[in-house]
N, C-alpha and C positions, 0 to 999 in steps of 0.2 A: 220857482214858487213852492215846489214840494218840499225842499229843504227847510224853508221857512215854517211851513206847517209843521213838520216833523219836530223842529226845534221848539216851537211854540207849544206843541203837545207835550213834549218831554219836560219842558219848564213848568207847564201846568201840572203835570202828573207829579213832579217833584215837589212843588208847592203844596199839592193836596196831601202827599205823604208827610210833609213837614208839619202841616196843620194838624193832621191826625195825631202825630207824635206830641205836638204841643198841647192838644186837648187832653190826651192821656196824662201827660206830665202834670197839667193843671188839675186835673182830678185827684191825682195822687197827692199833690201839695195841699189841696184843699182838705183831703181826708187827714193828712198829717196835722195841720193847723186845728181841725176840729178835735182830734185826739189830745193834742197839746193843751187846748183850752180846757178840755174835761179834766186833764191832770192838773192844771192851774187852779180850776175851781175846787177840786178836791183838796189840794194843798191849802188853799185859802180857808176852807172850812176846818181842816185839821189845826191850823195855826189859831183860828178863832177859838176852838175848843180847848187848846192848850192855854191860851190867854185866860180863858174862864177859870182854869184850874190854879192859876198863879194867885198867891195871896196878894191882897192890896198893899201897895207901897206905904210905908210908914206905919203900918200896923205891927204889933208885937209879933215876932217870928217871921217877919217878911224876908224877903230876898236880901235886903241890906244887911241884916244880922248875919245871913249865911256867908256873905262875902267877907265879913270881918273875922269869922271864925277860922282857926287854924285847922288844916286838914288832920285826920287822925294819925298819920304817920310821923308828926312833929312831936 
């Protein structure tokens, strides 16, 4: 019966160690996700600001005219 208790104690100890590592990994992943979401939010703001700087399509001097112009090296 002593071997059974030692085996059970060892298995329990192993599971506790694995649970601890799993909790640490989960905390690290959560922090990574939080930082990535902050970066995504920042990029969304930057794209929105850049879109505000674009001229309205169809207006004189809009992006459509630029597409049809030849580059200066031609």
